[in-house]
MIZA-823844 format. One record per residue: residue in three letters; x, y, z of N, C-alpha, C in turn. Coordinates in steps of 0.05 Angstrom, whole numbers, padded with zeros to 5 digits, always signed. Layout:
AlaXYZXYZXYZ;...
***
This chain:
Met+00735-01898+00420+00719-01921+00411+00719-01944+00431;Glu+00741-01947+00447+00743-01968+00465+00724-01967+00487;Ser+00714-01942+00493+00695-01940+00517+00666-01947+00508;Tyr+00660-01946+00482+00634-01951+00473+00623-01979+00479;Pro+00639-02000+00474+00628-02027+00481+00619-02031+00509;Ala+00634-02019+00528+00627-02021+00556+00601-02007+00562;Glu+00598-01982+00550+00574-01967+00555+00550-01980+00542;Leu+00553-01991+00518+00531-02003+00504+00524-02030+00519;Leu+00544-02043+00530+00538-02066+00546+00521-02060+00571;Leu+00528-02038+00583+00513-02029+00607+00484-02021+00600;Ile+00481-02007+00577+00454-01999+00568+00437-02023+00559;Ala+00451-02043+00547+00436-02067+00540+00427-02082+00565;Phe+00445-02083+00585+00438-02095+00611+00415-02081+00623;Val+00415-02055+00623+00392-02039+00634+00366-02045+00618;Ala+00369-02047+00592+00345-02052+00575+00333-02079+00582;Val+00349-02099+00589+00339-02124+00598+00327-02124+00626;Leu+00341-02109+00643+00334-02108+00671+00307-02094+00675;Ala+00301-02073+00660+00277-02056+00663+00251-02074+00661;Pro+00248-02089+00640+00223-02105+00638+00222-02127+00660;Leu+00245-02136+00669+00244-02156+00691+00234-02143+00716;Leu+00243-02118+00722+00235-02105+00746+00205-02098+00745;Ser+00196-02092+00721+00167-02084+00718+00149-02107+00724;Glu+00160-02132+00723+00144-02156+00729+00141-02162+00758;Leu+00159-02150+00774+00160-02157+00802+00135-02149+00819;Pro+00126-02125+00817+00102-02118+00834+00077-02130+00822;Arg+00067-02151+00834+00045-02166+00822+00019-02151+00827;Asn+00016-02135+00850-00009-02121+00855-00012-02096+00839;Ile+00010-02084+00830+00009-02061+00815+00032-02060+00794;Arg+00026-02062+00769+00046-02064+00748+00057-02037+00741;Val+00082-02032+00748+00096-02006+00741+00104-02008+00712;Pro+00098-01987+00696+00106-01987+00668+00136-01990+00664;Val+00143-02006+00644+00172-02011+00640+00188-01986+00634;Ile+00173-01967+00622+00188-01941+00616+00198-01927+00641;Val+00183-01929+00663+00191-01917+00688+00218-01928+00696;Phe+00222-01955+00695+00247-01967+00702+00268-01959+00683;Glu+00262-01957+00657+00283-01949+00638+00293-01921+00644;Val+00275-01903+00651+00285-01876+00657+00300-01874+00683;Val+00290-01889+00704+00303-01888+00730+00331-01901+00729;Leu+00332-01923+00716+00359-01936+00713+00378-01920+00697;Gly+00367-01906+00677+00383-01887+00661+00394-01865+00678;Ile+00377-01854+00696+00386-01834+00715+00409-01844+00732;Leu+00406-01868+00742+00427-01879+00760+00454-01884+00747;Ile+00454-01894+00722+00479-01899+00708+00489-01874+00695;Gly+00474-01853+00694+00483-01829+00679+00504-01812+00694;Pro+00514-01791+00682+00536-01775+00693+00528-01758+00717;His+00501-01756+00722+00492-01739+00744+00488-01756+00770;Val+00492-01782+00769+00489-01798+00793+00515-01816+00796;Phe+00515-01840+00785+00539-01856+00788+00561-01853+00765;Asp+00553-01839+00745+00572-01833+00723+00585-01858+00711;Leu+00568-01877+00704+00578-01902+00693+00576-01901+00663;Ala+00560-01883+00651+00557-01881+00622+00552-01852+00614;Asp+00561-01845+00590+00558-01818+00580+00538-01817+00557;Pro+00518-01800+00558+00497-01799+00537+00506-01785+00511;Asp+00531-01784+00506+00542-01771+00482+00552-01791+00462;Gly+00562-01781+00439+00575-01799+00420+00555-01819+00409;Met+00565-01844+00407+00549-01865+00394+00522-01869+00411;Val+00525-01869+00437+00502-01872+00454+00481-01850+00449;Gly+00490-01826+00446+00472-01804+00441+00458-01807+00413;Thr+00473-01816+00394+00463-01820+00367+00440-01842+00367;Leu+00446-01864+00382+00426-01886+00384+00401-01875+00399;Gly+00405-01858+00419+00383-01846+00432+00366-01829+00414;Glu+00378-01814+00396+00363-01798+00376+00348-01816+00355;Leu+00362-01838+00348+00348-01856+00331+00324-01869+00345;Gly+00327-01873+00371+00305-01885+00386+00281-01866+00387;Leu+00287-01839+00390+00266-01819+00391+00250-01819+00364;Thr+00266-01818+00342+00251-01818+00316+00235-01844+00311;Phe+00247-01867+00320+00232-01892+00317+00208-01893+00336;Leu+00210-01879+00359+00187-01879+00378+00164-01863+00364;Leu+00170-01840+00352+00149-01825+00340+00139-01840+00314;Phe+00157-01855+00300+00147-01870+00277+00127-01892+00287;Met+00134-01905+00308+00115-01926+00318+00089-01914+00329;Val+00091-01890+00340+00067-01875+00348+00049-01870+00325;Gly+00060-01859+00303+00044-01855+00278+00033-01881+00269;Leu+00048-01903+00270+00038-01929+00261+00016-01940+00276;Glu+00014-01933+00303-00007-01943+00320-00034-01929+00315;Ile-00034-01906+00304-00058-01889+00302-00076-01902+00279;Asp-00100-01908+00287-00120-01918+00269-00141-01895+00264;Phe-00138-01881+00242-00156-01858+00237-00184-01866+00233;Asp-00190-01890+00224-00218-01900+00222-00231-01900+00250;Lys-00215-01906+00271-00227-01908+00298-00228-01881+00312;Ile-00209-01864+00307-00209-01839+00322-00224-01816+00307;Arg-00230-01820+00283-00245-01798+00269-00271-01794+00279;Gly-00282-01770+00275-00309-01763+00286-00307-01752+00314;Arg-00322-01763+00332-00324-01753+00359-00298-01753+00374;Pro-00282-01777+00374-00258-01777+00389-00238-01755+00379;Leu-00237-01750+00352-00217-01731+00342-00226-01703+00347;Ser-00252-01698+00344-00262-01670+00349-00259-01663+00378;Leu-00265-01682+00396-00260-01675+00425-00230-01671+00431;Ala-00214-01687+00418-00184-01685+00422-00173-01657+00413;Val-00184-01649+00391-00175-01622+00381-00185-01599+00399;Gly-00211-01601+00406-00221-01581+00424-00208-01582+00452;Gly-00202-01605+00461-00189-01608+00487-00161-01596+00486;Trp-00147-01601+00464-00119-01590+00463-00120-01560+00462;Leu-00137-01548+00446-00139-01518+00444-00145-01507+00472;Leu-00164-01521+00486-00170-01513+00513-00146-01514+00531;Ser-00131-01535+00528-00106-01538+00544-00086-01516+00540;Leu-00083-01511+00513-00063-01489+00506-00072-01464+00517;Ser-00097-01457+00516-00108-01431+00527-00104-01429+00556;Val-00110-01452+00571-00107-01452+00600-00077-01449+00607;Ala-00061-01462+00593-00033-01463+00598-00020-01435+00594;Leu-00030-01421+00573-00019-01395+00568-00027-01375+00589;Val-00052-01377+00598-00062-01359+00620-00046-01365+00645;Cys-00042-01391+00653-00027-01397+00677+00001-01387+00676;Met+00016-01391+00652+00043-01384+00650+00046-01353+00650;Val+00028-01339+00637+00030-01309+00639+00027-01299+00667;Phe+00009-01312+00683+00005-01303+00710+00028-01309+00727;Phe+00039-01334+00727+00061-01342+00743+00087-01328+00734;Ser+00089-01322+00710+00113-01307+00700+00111-01278+00710;Ser+00087-01267+00710+00085-01238+00718+00091-01235+00748;Ile+00085-01256+00764+00091-01252+00793+00119-01264+00801;Gly+00134-01271+00780+00161-01280+00783+00166-01308+00794;Leu+00144-01324+00796+00147-01350+00807+00158-01371+00787;Leu+00152-01367+00762+00162-01384+00740+00173-01366+00719;Gln+00199-01362+00719+00212-01344+00700+00219-01359+00675;Thr+00199-01366+00659+00201-01381+00634+00184-01366+00613;Pro+00194-01365+00587+00178-01352+00567+00151-01365+00566;Pro+00129-01349+00571+00102-01359+00573+00093-01377+00551;Phe+00097-01367+00526+00085-01382+00504+00100-01409+00500;Leu+00126-01407+00502+00143-01432+00500+00135-01453+00522;Ala+00132-01444+00546+00125-01462+00567+00096-01472+00564;Ala+00078-01454+00554+00050-01462+00551+00048-01485+00529;Val+00064-01483+00507+00064-01504+00488+00074-01530+00499;Ala+00095-01527+00516+00107-01551+00529+00087-01565+00547;Leu+00071-01549+00563+00053-01559+00582+00027-01572+00568;Ser+00024-01564+00543+00000-01574+00529+00006-01601+00514;Thr+00030-01611+00518+00037-01637+00504+00028-01661+00518;Thr+00026-01683+00504+00021-01709+00515+00039-01728+00500;Ala+00052-01745+00516+00072-01763+00504+00058-01790+00495;Leu+00047-01790+00471+00035-01813+00461+00054-01836+00458;Gly+00079-01829+00452+00099-01850+00450+00105-01865+00477;Val+00099-01850+00499+00102-01863+00525+00077-01879+00531;Leu+00054-01868+00524+00028-01880+00531+00021-01905+00514;Ala+00029-01904+00489+00021-01926+00471+00030-01952+00481;Pro+00055-01956+00488+00063-01983+00498+00050-01990+00524;Ile+00045-01970+00542+00031-01976+00568+00003-01985+00562;Leu-00011-01973+00545-00039-01980+00539-00039-02007+00525;Arg-00020-02012+00507-00017-02037+00492-00013-02060+00513;Asp+00006-02056+00531+00014-02077+00551-00011-02084+00568;Arg-00029-02063+00574-00052-02068+00591-00077-02077+00574;Gly-00073-02081+00548-00095-02090+00532-00117-02070+00528;Glu-00111-02043+00531-00130-02022+00529-00127-02005+00505;Leu-00106-02010+00489-00101-01994+00466-00124-01990+00447;His-00138-02011+00441-00159-02011+00422-00187-02013+00436;Ser-00188-02008+00462-00214-02008+00476-00227-01979+00472;Glu-00251-01975+00481-00264-01949+00477-00248-01928+00493;Phe-00239-01934+00517-00223-01916+00532-00198-01910+00517;Gly-00184-01932+00507-00160-01928+00492-00164-01911+00467;Thr-00186-01913+00454-00190-01898+00430-00191-01868+00435;Tyr-00207-01861+00456-00208-01832+00464-00180-01823+00474;Met-00165-01841+00489-00140-01832+00499-00120-01829+00477;Val-00119-01847+00457-00101-01845+00435-00107-01820+00418;Ala-00132-01814+00414-00140-01790+00399-00130-01764+00413;Ala-00134-01763+00440-00127-01740+00455-00096-01738+00456;Ala-00082-01761+00459-00053-01760+00460-00041-01754+00433;Ala-00053-01764+00411-00044-01758+00383-00044-01728+00378;Val-00067-01716+00384-00069-01687+00380-00051-01672+00399;Gly-00048-01683+00423-00030-01670+00443+00000-01672+00435;Glu+00005-01690+00416+00032-01693+00406+00035-01677+00380;Phe+00015-01680+00362+00016-01667+00335+00012-01637+00337;Gly-00006-01627+00353-00011-01599+00356+00015-01584+00362;Pro+00027-01590+00385+00054-01577+00391+00075-01580+00371;Leu+00075-01604+00357+00095-01607+00336+00091-01587+00314;Val+00066-01582+00306+00061-01563+00286+00068-01535+00295;Val+00061-01528+00319+00067-01502+00330+00097-01496+00331;Ile+00113-01516+00342+00142-01511+00343+00154-01511+00316;Ser+00142-01526+00298+00154-01526+00271+00147-01501+00255;Met+00124-01489+00260+00117-01465+00247+00128-01440+00260;Leu+00129-01439+00286+00135-01414+00301+00161-01413+00315;Leu+00171-01437+00324+00193-01437+00341+00220-01446+00330;Ile+00220-01452+00303+00245-01460+00291+00250-01440+00267;Pro+00259-01415+00272+00261-01395+00251+00286-01399+00234;Thr+00287-01421+00220+00310-01425+00202+00309-01410+00175;His+00284-01401+00169+00279-01387+00144+00259-01363+00151;Ser+00255-01346+00131+00235-01325+00134+00208-01338+00137;Thr+00189-01324+00146+00162-01335+00150+00149-01346+00124;Ala+00152-01330+00103+00141-01339+00076+00153-01365+00067;Val+00180-01366+00069+00195-01390+00059+00188-01413+00077;His+00187-01408+00103+00182-01429+00121+00154-01441+00117;Thr+00134-01424+00112+00107-01433+00107+00106-01448+00081;Leu+00122-01439+00060+00123-01455+00035+00134-01482+00039;Phe+00155-01484+00055+00167-01510+00061+00147-01528+00075;Met+00132-01517+00095+00113-01532+00110+00092-01543+00092;Val+00081-01526+00074+00060-01534+00055+00072-01556+00037;Ser+00096-01552+00027+00109-01571+00010+00111-01599+00024;Phe+00119-01599+00048+00122-01622+00064+00095-01636+00067;Val+00073-01621+00071+00046-01633+00074+00038-01645+00047;Ile+00043-01632+00025+00037-01641-00001+00051-01668-00007;Ile+00077-01669-00001+00092-01693-00004+00081-01716+00013;Ala+00074-01710+00037+00063-01730+00055+00036-01741+00045;Phe+00019-01723+00035-00006-01732+00024-00002-01750-00001;Gly+00018-01740-00018+00024-01756-00042+00034-01784-00035;Ala+00052-01786-00014+00063-01811-00006+00039-01830+00006;Ala+00021-01816+00021-00001-01830+00033-00019-01842+00011;His-00023-01827-00011-00040-01836-00034-00027-01859-00047;Ile-00001-01858-00051+00014-01881-00063+00013-01905-00046;Ala+00015-01901-00019+00015-01923+00000-00013-01937+00000;Leu-00034-01922-00003-00061-01934-00004-00067-01948-00030;Lys-00055-01937-00052-00057-01951-00078-00042-01977-00079;Ala-00019-01977-00065-00002-02001-00064-00016-02024-00051;Arg-00034-02020-00034-00047-02040-00019-00064-02059-00037;Ser-00072-02050-00059-00089-02065-00078-00074-02073-00104;Ser-00048-02071-00103-00033-02076-00129-00015-02101-00126;Arg-00002-02108-00147+00017-02131-00147+00041-02127-00131;Val+00045-02101-00121+00068-02095-00105+00066-02112-00078;Leu+00042-02117-00068+00038-02131-00043+00049-02160-00046;Glu+00045-02172-00069+00055-02199-00074+00085-02201-00071;Leu+00098-02181-00083+00127-02180-00081+00136-02176-00053;Leu+00123-02159-00037+00130-02155-00010+00125-02179+00007;Lys+00103-02194+00002+00098-02218+00018+00120-02239+00012;Arg+00128-02241-00014+00149-02261-00019+00175-02256-00005;Thr+00181-02230-00001+00207-02224+00011+00205-02220+00041;Met+00181-02223+00053+00176-02218+00081+00194-02236+00099;Gln+00195-02261+00091+00210-02282+00107+00237-02288+00096;Ser+00246-02273+00075+00272-02279+00064+00294-02261+00077;Ser+00319-02266+00070+00340-02249+00081+00339-02221+00071;Gly+00325-02217+00048+00321-02189+00038+00305-02171+00057;Gln+00283-02182+00069+00267-02166+00086+00259-02139+00074;Leu+00250-02140+00048+00244-02117+00032+00224-02099+00047;Pro+00201-02108+00057+00182-02091+00069+00194-02076+00094;Val+00210-02088+00110+00223-02075+00132+00240-02053+00123;Arg+00257-02059+00103+00275-02040+00091+00261-02015+00079;Ile+00239-02021+00066+00222-01998+00054+00213-01980+00077;Cys+00203-01993+00099+00192-01977+00121+00214-01959+00133;Leu+00238-01971+00136+00261-01956+00147+00269-01934+00128;Leu+00269-01939+00103+00276-01918+00083+00257-01896+00084;Leu+00230-01903+00086+00209-01882+00086+00213-01864+00111;Gln+00219-01878+00133+00223-01862+00159+00247-01843+00155;Ile+00270-01853+00146+00292-01836+00143+00288-01814+00122;Leu+00274-01820+00102+00266-01801+00080+00252-01778+00092;Phe+00231-01783+00107+00214-01761+00118+00228-01746+00140;Val+00246-01760+00156+00261-01746+00176+00281-01726+00162;Ala+00294-01736+00140+00311-01719+00124+00297-01695+00111;Leu+00272-01701+00100+00257-01680+00089+00250-01659+00110;Ala+00240-01667+00132+00233-01649+00154+00257-01631+00162;Ala+00280-01644+00165+00305-01628+00172+00312-01609+00150;Lys+00309-01618+00125+00317-01600+00102+00297-01576+00100;Phe+00272-01581+00106+00252-01560+00104+00252-01542+00130;Gly+00269-01547+00148+00269-01530+00172+00249-01537+00194;Leu+00237-01561+00190+00218-01572+00210+00232-01589+00230;Asn+00219-01596+00251+00231-01613+00272+00230-01642+00260;Ile+00251-01657+00264+00254-01683+00253+00232-01703+00264;Val+00222-01698+00288+00201-01717+00299+00175-01716+00283;Ile+00170-01692+00271+00145-01691+00255+00148-01708+00229;Gly+00174-01710+00219+00179-01727+00197+00175-01757+00204;Ala+00186-01765+00227+00183-01793+00236+00154-01800+00240;Phe+00139-01780+00253+00111-01785+00259+00095-01789+00233;Thr+00101-01772+00214+00086-01773+00188+00093-01800+00175;Ala+00117-01808+00175+00125-01834+00163+00110-01856+00174;Gly+00107-01856+00201+00092-01876+00214+00064-01878+00206;Ile+00050-01854+00203+00023-01853+00194+00020-01865+00168;Ile+00038-01859+00149+00037-01869+00121+00040-01899+00121;Val+00060-01909+00136+00063-01938+00136+00039-01952+00149;Gly+00028-01939+00169+00004-01951+00181-00019-01953+00163;Met-00022-01934+00144-00044-01934+00124-00038-01958+00105;Ala-00013-01961+00097-00006-01980+00077-00009-02010+00087;Ile-00003-02015+00113-00003-02042+00123-00028-02048+00140;Lys-00048-02031+00138-00072-02035+00154-00086-02061+00148;Gly-00094-02075+00167-00108-02100+00162-00092-02124+00172;Ala-00103-02147+00171-00090-02171+00180-00064-02177+00165;Gly-00063-02170+00140-00039-02175+00123-00015-02161+00133;Gly-00018-02140+00148+00005-02124+00157+00015-02132+00185;Asp+00002-02151+00197+00009-02159+00224+00038-02168+00227;Val+00047-02184+00208+00075-02195+00210+00094-02174+00208;Leu+00090-02154+00188+00108-02131+00186+00108-02113+00211;Arg+00084-02110+00222+00081-02094+00247+00098-02107+00270;Gln+00096-02133+00271+00112-02147+00292+00141-02144+00289;Lys+00151-02144+00263+00179-02140+00258+00189-02112+00267;Leu+00171-02092+00259+00177-02064+00267+00176-02060+00298;Asp+00158-02074+00311+00157-02075+00340+00182-02084+00352;Ala+00193-02106+00340+00218-02118+00350+00241-02099+00348;Ile+00243-02085+00325+00264-02065+00322+00262-02042+00340;Gly+00237-02032+00342+00231-02008+00359+00233-02015+00389;Tyr+00214-02030+00399+00211-02035+00427+00232-02055+00438;Gly+00244-02070+00420+00265-02089+00429+00293-02077+00428;Phe+00296-02055+00413+00324-02043+00409+00325-02014+00413;Leu+00314-01998+00394+00320-01969+00394+00305-01953+00415;Ile+00279-01960+00419+00262-01943+00437+00271-01945+00466;Pro+00278-01969+00477+00289-01969+00504+00314-01952+00507;Ile+00331-01951+00487+00355-01935+00488+00348-01906+00491;Phe+00326-01897+00477+00319-01869+00479+00311-01862+00509;Phe+00294-01878+00522+00286-01873+00548+00309-01875+00569;Ile+00328-01893+00563+00350-01896+00582+00369-01871+00578;Val+00373-01863+00554+00389-01840+00549+00376-01815+00559;Ala+00350-01813+00557+00335-01790+00569+00339-01789+00599;Gly+00340-01812+00612+00345-01813+00641+00374-01804+00647;Met+00394-01813+00630+00421-01806+00634+00425-01776+00632;Lys+00409-01763+00615+00411-01733+00611+00398-01718+00633;Phe+00381-01730+00650+00366-01717+00670+00385-01707+00691;Glu+00385-01679+00695+00402-01666+00714+00388-01665+00741;Val+00394-01684+00757+00382-01686+00784+00387-01661+00800;Ser+00410-01649+00796+00417-01625+00813+00397-01602+00807;Ala+00384-01603+00784+00365-01582+00778+00342-01580+00799;Leu+00338-01602+00812+00317-01602+00831+00323-01586+00856;Trp+00349-01580+00861+00357-01562+00882+00378-01541+00875;Ser+00376-01534+00849+00396-01514+00837+00390-01486+00848;Ala+00366-01481+00857+00359-01454+00867+00338-01458+00890;Pro+00337-01439+00908+00318-01442+00931+00289-01450+00923;Leu+00280-01438+00901+00253-01443+00892+00251-01465+00872;Ala+00273-01478+00865+00272-01498+00844+00253-01521+00849;Pro+00254-01533+00874+00236-01555+00880+00207-01547+00878;Leu+00201-01522+00888+00174-01512+00886+00165-01508+00857;Gln+00183-01497+00841+00177-01493+00813+00172-01519+00797;Val+00188-01539+00803+00185-01565+00790+00157-01577+00799;Ala+00151-01575+00825+00125-01586+00835+00102-01571+00823;Leu+00105-01544+00820+00084-01528+00809+00079-01535+00780;Leu+00101-01538+00765+00099-01545+00736+00086-01573+00733;Leu+00092-01592+00751+00079-01618+00750+00049-01616+00756;Val+00042-01599+00774+00013-01595+00780+00000-01581+00755;Leu+00014-01561+00743+00003-01548+00721-00002-01567+00697;Leu+00018-01587+00693+00014-01607+00673-00013-01622+00676;Val-00018-01631+00701-00042-01645+00707-00066-01626+00702;Val-00065-01602+00712-00088-01584+00709-00092-01577+00679;Val-00071-01570+00665-00075-01562+00637-00085-01585+00619;Arg-00074-01609+00623-00082-01631+00605-00107-01646+00618;Gly-00113-01639+00643-00136-01652+00655-00161-01636+00651;Val-00161-01610+00646-00185-01594+00641-00202-01605+00618;Pro-00190-01615+00595-00206-01625+00574-00225-01648+00582;Val-00220-01661+00606-00237-01683+00613-00266-01672+00616;Leu-00270-01647+00622-00296-01634+00625-00311-01638+00599;Leu-00298-01641+00576-00312-01644+00549-00322-01671+00546;Tyr-00313-01691+00562-00319-01719+00558-00340-01730+00578;Lys-00360-01713+00583-00381-01721+00602-00395-01746+00595;Lys-00403-01750+00569-00417-01773+00561-00399-01796+00551;Glu-00375-01789+00544-00358-01809+00532-00342-01826+00551;Leu-00336-01814+00575-00320-01829+00594-00336-01835+00620;Lys-00333-01858+00631-00345-01864+00657-00331-01848+00679;Thr-00345-01845+00700-00335-01828+00723-00307-01838+00732;Glu-00304-01865+00734-00280-01875+00744-00255-01874+00723;Glu-00263-01867+00698-00243-01866+00677-00231-01838+00674;Lys-00244-01817+00687-00236-01790+00681-00210-01782+00695;Val-00204-01793+00720-00179-01788+00733-00156-01800+00718;Pro-00157-01826+00711-00135-01837+00696-00131-01825+00669;Phe-00154-01816+00656-00152-01802+00631-00136-01776+00633;Ala-00141-01761+00655-00126-01736+00660-00098-01741+00666;Leu-00092-01763+00682-00064-01769+00688-00048-01778+00664;Tyr-00061-01796+00649-00047-01804+00623-00042-01780+00605;Ser-00062-01763+00602-00059-01739+00584-00037-01720+00593;Ala-00032-01719+00620-00011-01701+00630+00016-01712+00629;Thr+00019-01737+00619+00045-01749+00616+00060-01737+00592;Gly+00083-01724+00598+00098-01712+00575+00127-01713+00581;Leu+00143-01718+00561+00172-01716+00563+00186-01710+00537;Pro+00181-01727+00517+00197-01722+00492+00195-01694+00481;Leu+00170-01684+00478+00167-01658+00465+00176-01637+00486;Ile+00173-01640+00511+00181-01621+00531+00213-01618+00529;Val+00226-01641+00525+00256-01640+00520+00261-01625+00495;Ile+00247-01631+00474+00253-01618+00446+00247-01588+00449;Ile+00224-01580+00460+00218-01552+00463+00239-01537+00481;Ser+00247-01550+00502+00266-01538+00519+00293-01533+00505;Glu+00301-01554+00488+00326-01551+00474+00324-01530+00453;Ile+00301-01527+00441+00297-01505+00420+00299-01478+00434;Gly+00286-01476+00458+00287-01451+00472+00315-01443+00481;Val+00331-01462+00490+00359-01457+00498+00376-01450+00474;Ser+00373-01465+00452+00390-01461+00428+00383-01434+00415;Ser+00358-01425+00418+00351-01400+00406+00354-01376+00424;Gly+00363-01381+00449+00370-01361+00467+00347-01348+00482;Val+00323-01359+00479+00300-01348+00492+00294-01361+00519;Met+00308-01383+00526+00304-01397+00551+00331-01404+00565;Pro+00335-01394+00588+00360-01400+00601+00362-01430+00608;Pro+00387-01442+00609+00389-01470+00613+00378-01480+00639;Asp+00380-01464+00659+00369-01473+00685+00340-01474+00685;Arg+00327-01455+00670+00297-01456+00667+00288-01481+00652;Ala+00305-01486+00631+00298-01510+00615+00301-01536+00630;Ala+00321-01537+00649+00325-01560+00666+00302-01565+00684;Ile+00291-01543+00694+00267-01545+00713+00243-01555+00697;Leu+00239-01546+00673+00216-01554+00657+00219-01583+00650;Val+00244-01591+00643+00248-01620+00636+00245-01638+00661;Ser+00253-01627+00684+00249-01642+00709+00219-01648+00714;Ala+00203-01628+00709+00174-01633+00712+00164-01654+00693;Gly+00174-01652+00668+00166-01672+00648+00176-01700+00655;Met+00200-01701+00666+00210-01727+00674+00194-01738+00697;Leu+00186-01723+00716+00171-01733+00738+00142-01741+00729;Ser+00132-01727+00708+00108-01735+00697+00108-01764+00686;Val+00131-01770+00673+00133-01797+00662+00137-01818+00684;Leu+00151-01810+00705+00157-01828+00727+00132-01834+00744;Leu+00116-01813+00748+00095-01816+00768+00066-01819+00756;Leu+00060-01803+00736+00030-01803+00728+00021-01829+00714;Pro+00036-01840+00696+00026-01867+00686+00022-01888+00708;Met+00041-01889+00727+00039-01907+00748+00014-01902+00764;Leu+00008-01877+00771-00016-01871+00786-00041-01876+00770;Ala-00041-01872+00744-00064-01879+00727-00068-01908+00725;Val-00047-01924+00723-00049-01953+00722-00061-01963+00748;Arg-00051-01951+00770-00060-01961+00797-00090-01954+00800;Trp-00098-01930+00791-00126-01922+00794-00144-01940+00777;Arg-00134-01947+00752-00150-01964+00735-00153-01993+00747;Ala-00130-02002+00759-00131-02028+00770-00150-02030+00794;Lys-00152-02008+00809-00168-02007+00833-00198-02004+00825;Thr-00204-01989+00804-00232-01984+00797-00242-02003+00778;Val-00225-02014+00759-00235-02033+00740-00233-02062+00750;Gly-00213-02065+00768-00209-02092+00780-00193-02109+00762;
***
C-alpha cells in the first residue's frame, strides 16, 4: 500500500502535464491523448520503470476504460446519425471487415503475419470512438457535418466488433445459452431505454433538478449506478464489460438529451475526462511493451504492415462517401477511422487468454494499435488544419 501514493502522484502529475504539453505547438495542436500515452510509456516498467500498471493503478485504468465507453455512448446523438450517416457507417464497417479478412488470410498464408486471421480482421476493423470523440470535441467538429459522419462511422466501428467478440470470441457458455444471454441483455437495455425516455417527461425530473446542486448529487449517482449495473450485467451474461458501459452511456444520453441535461453532462465530463479517462490512456501507455518492436527480426516490419493495413481497411469505406465528404475531408476521415487501441487491446487479451493467439503476436498487434493512436489523429488534425485553415 505504501507504494501506491507515489505512483498515483506520478500519474496525477502526468495527467496534468499532458494537456499543458498539448498547448505548446501553436501551429499544430497535438491531441492530449497522444501525450498521455507517450508519458505513460516513459514512466512504465518497459522504459524508466517509475510506476507499475497493476494493483490499484490497474483497477483505476479499467474503470477509466469503462467510463470512456460510457462517455462515448453518451456522446452519440441517434437523431443526427440515423439515416444516411448510419447506413453508410454499417456498410463501411462490413466492407472493412471483409477487406481485413481477405488481407489477413493472405498474409497469414505466406507466413508474414502469423496471427489468427479472423481475430486479427476484427481487430483491424475497429475504430476508437473513445479516442476520437474528445479530439473532435476539442476541435469544435463533433457536431459538424464532418463530425456527424465521423461519429457514425466510429460508433459502428466500435459497436460492430463489440458484438462480434461478445457473440463469437468469449465462449463462456454454450452457443444457445450465450445467444439467450445476449438477447436478454438487449431486452433489458431496451427496457431501460424506454424507462429513461419516459422519465424525461415525468415529475422525476423535478426531483433530479432539485438535487443537482446539492451534496446528494442524485443524478450523477444514478448515472454511475446505471453504468456499474450494465457493466455487471454484461459480465454476468458472459459479454465483454465494455459493451455494458457503452450501452449505459447510450441510455443516459437518451434520458438527458436537450438543454436540461447540459449541467449533468458537464459533471460527467469532469469525472471522466478530468479523472478516470486520462488514467486509462496513461496506464495503456505503461502496458505498452516497447521491446515488441524489435522482439523478432520481422517484428518492426509486421508492426508497420499492420499499421498500413489499419489505414487501408478502415480507409476503404471512404469510397462510399463520394457525395457526403469533400475531397479534402476524405484523407482525415480515413486516418481518423483507422485510429484504434482500446478494442485492439481487448481482442488481443481475449486471444491470449483463450490460447488462440501467442503473447508475442498480441504484442505486435497492440503495438500497431498504439502507433495508430500516436500518429494517425495527429496527421488527421494536421491535414485538416492545412486544408480547412
